[in-house]
N, C-alpha and C positions, 0 to 999 in steps of 0.2 A: 899496776895493778888496779889501780882504783879508775883506771880509764876500760882496761878489761870488764872489769861491771857493770858500765856505762855502757859498756860497747852489748852485754849480754839482757841487760834490759829494755837497751832500741832496738834490740831483734827480733822483739816478739810485738814490735809496734809490726812488722814484715812478716813473720811464720807465728804457728803455733808452737807453746810449748814442747817440751816433750819430755819419756821419760828420765832419764839420764835425772834432770833436774828436779822433780818430784823425788826421785830416790836418792841423789844427796840429800833430800831433805829427814826423806823420810830416816836415814841413816842421822841422821845428826840427835832427830828425839826418842831414839833408838839409847841413843848414847849418853842423851839425860835419865830418861827411866832405869838406866845402869849403873848412875848415881855419879857424872861427871857432873864441875858444877857449871857446865857449862852450860844456857838458855838453846831451846830449836834453835834452829835455825831458819831465820827468813825464807819461810813458804809462798813462794809466789806463786800468783791467782795463775788460772787456766783460763789465757784469751777466748770467746767463740769461734771458731770456724766457721759459724759463716758470716764474722765479722774479716771480711775484704782487703777494704783501705784503709792502708794508712792512718790518716784522722778516726776512721771509728775506731781504731784498735787499741790508741789511745789514749781516746776517750771511755775508753769500759776501761780503761786499764786506769786512769785518772784514777775515775771515779770509783773501785771496786782494787784500789792497789792493800787498802789494810785489811779489805775481808778475812784472810789471814790473819790476825798477830794479834794476842793476846793483851793487851791496855792493863790488863791487872797485874800483870809478871816485873813487879820491881828487879829480878833480874836482870831483865834487859839492857837496864842504861848500863850497870856497870859491862860493857860489852859497845864498843862501837864499833870493833871490824863487823859485825855483827847490823847493828840498829843503826846504826850513825849510815852503815854505807848503804843499808834500807833507803835511807832516809835522800840522800844526800842524789840514789840511782830517781827514786820517787819528782822529786824535784827539774831532772835533764828532763824528763818525760814530759816536763807539767807546758814548754812554749811548744808543744806540736800540739796542744785543743786549746777552746777557747780561753778566754777570760771567766769567762761565769762558771764554766766546767770545774774552773780548778777553783777558785769560789767556794763555790759549791763540795768540791772534796774537799779541800783545808776543813770548812765548818765544819762535814762530820765528822770525820779524820780525829779533833780533837774533842768536839761533844761524846765520841766515843770515847777520850785520854779520862772524861773527867770521871770516868770508875774512881783511876787513880788517881789522886791529887801530885805526887814525887816523879811517874810519867806523863801525866797532864803538865807539869811544869817541866819538865823534861825538854819536851818537843818543841813546847813556845821558843826558850833557850837557845833551840836547833835552828827552828824558823831566823830567827834575829839573827845570829850567826850568820847565818847564809842568804838568805832573801837585803837585813838589811845593811850590813857589814859596809862599810863601803867598800874594806880590799878582799871582796867578795867576789869572785868569780860570777856568782848565779848570785846574786842580789840584782831583787827587782818588788821595789814597791806595794805596786800592782797587786801581785800574787802574797804580799807579809800586811796591805791592808783589814785579807777575811783576817786575818793571824786575829791581829790588833783590836778589829772588832769583836769577836769572839771570847778576848780573854777580860773584855769588858760588859762581856752578856754575862760570864762564868761565875759564878759560886765559890767554887776554886780561885780564883783570881781577891785578893783580899785589898790589893796595896794599886788602886785603878790611879792615881796620878799618872807614875810613865805610862804603857801605858796608854792613855786618852791625851798624852803631848805628844806621842810622838804619832800619833792616830791623826790630831791637827798637821803635826807636818805636814805624812804622809800624803795628805786632801788636796797639797796647797800646789798650784802646779802640776796637778795631773795630768799627765797623754792624754788629747782630749781639748783638753780646757784651755783657754787664751793664762798665756803665759802672764802671770802680774807686773804690769808696766813700771816703770823709775829712769829716774833722771841719771846721768853721768853726766860727767865732765873729766873733758880734753885737756893735753896738755896747755894750748893756748887759751883754756881759761873758758871755749864756748863751751855750754850745755845743751846735747840734746835727750830725748826719752826714747827707751827701748822702741815701743809701736811706731817712731818717727823709721825708724832703719825699713829702706825700704826695698824688696829680695824676695827672691822666689824662695828660698830658704837664708835662713839667720840662724851663728851656730855662736850659744849666748856658752863662751868659757871663762869662766870664774876661778883666778886663779892670783899667785902669792910669789912674788919674786926669789923667795927665798927657800922655795919650795919644791923641792930632787924629783917626788913625782911630776909638777903646775910643766920642769923644761923635758923630763921622757914626752909628756904627751902634747907638750908644745911642737917640739918634733917629729912624733905622730901624722903629726895633723902638718906642718910645712912637708917634710913627704912624700906623703898623699896623692898617689896620682888624682884620686878621684876629689880630694875636693882643690889643690888646682887645678882641673879643671874646671870643676864648677868654677869654682874666681875666674880664673880665666874667660868663662862663657858670659858673668857678672851673676849668674846663680843663688851663688850663695858668699854672703857675709861675715866675718870672724868678728865680732862682738866682745873682745877682751874688758875680761874686767877683772877690776883690784879693787876689795869689799874692804878694804883693813887701813887705816889710818898714819900708817909709817910711810908720809908722801914721798920724801926723802930713797927710801927705796927703790915706791914705784919708778920716781924718776929718772935715776939711777939707771934703771934696766932700758929705758925706754930704746936702744940705740939692739935691746936684741926679741923684740921685736917687729913682724915683720910688717913693713911699710903700708901690705893693700889691708893693712886687719883694726881695725878701730878699737884706739887702743884708751884706753877708758878708765877710772876709778870714781869712790862713790865721794863726793864730797857732802855726800849731806850724815853719812853713819846708816842712815836708814834701812839699807840693804840685812848689811849685821843687829843694830837695835830693834830691827824692828822682824827680825828675822822671817822676810819678804819673799825668801828662799830657802831653803833646806841647804845649811853648806857643814854641813858635817862634817865633811871632808876636805879639803882644797884638794886637786883639781874639781870642778863639780861643771860637767856638760850637759846642756840644753839645745835640743835642734828642735829650730821651730817653721811653720811654716809662710808663708808669707801673709796670712790673718793671722800670724804669733801666736795658732794653737800651738802645743806645745805638738812636735811629732815624737821624740824621746825625750824621756828623764834619766838625767843620771847614767845615758851606756857606758859601760869598757868600750875602749876603741875600736874593738873590736866588733861591738855589734855597730855599728859609730858607719865603722866602714862600709860593713858586712847594706849595711842598711840607703849607702850611700850609691854604694856599685845599681846597687838594683833602677835607684831610679835613673843613675845615667842608661842600664839597661832599655830601658821600659822606655825613655826618651823617642 
């Protein structure tokens, strides 16, 4: 059912809103006035018909998505089928427009929500759940940064320590920034640095031998035609790094790591102790360019695969 909701919202990027959707909203509002315990259904905006290009429609939709929402009505908090579903649909539109547009929209939306503290905190929790939780397929720290910055500036938020800490982590190794350098150690004791890896692309793969998800992603990397093609063409190197301290566990796992990967560990424990990278969950992936600038920060595997496929197609 969720996918149907998402498709209906994305459909708005290509066609105008229609009568039946507005009629359905009107019926919900009538039920509310008649004594129903349900709040009014989420009322979608109408995109001006003069906007015909998908990117224009996406920008308008993201900017005006919450125009019809009553942020002072706390009853919405208790109906995730209405409010959380509308919120997820909002997040699904974000990748179709510029990050600057998303940032403006998020700030504007949360500033409106400040009218009611419970509603404001409800939405900031949803943002963290979907944009920051490592298990969320919608996670995107670039979209989460304006949430944290708005929380720090808001009089509604009394406890600022946690959002300040999360913001500091989120701003480390951002997309477009040069990835922080560090020294890694190989099984034979030789040392090298991330920045010394010479390759058109470097896939930085933080893993743990006992991690089920790490093994799953590792198998996906091995099976990926895009990854294997780029490795064969000497355009991609995978630097697999174990950031923890159980060296025996790492050594026992060496036979399971592909020989063409650079399999290393952090002998200094600096990665973990100084939080050089935000390793809130393992595995964590970064895709870097030849200058070690971050192209993708902790993407879902599907996003990584899609990006690499596009790069190969454009060659």
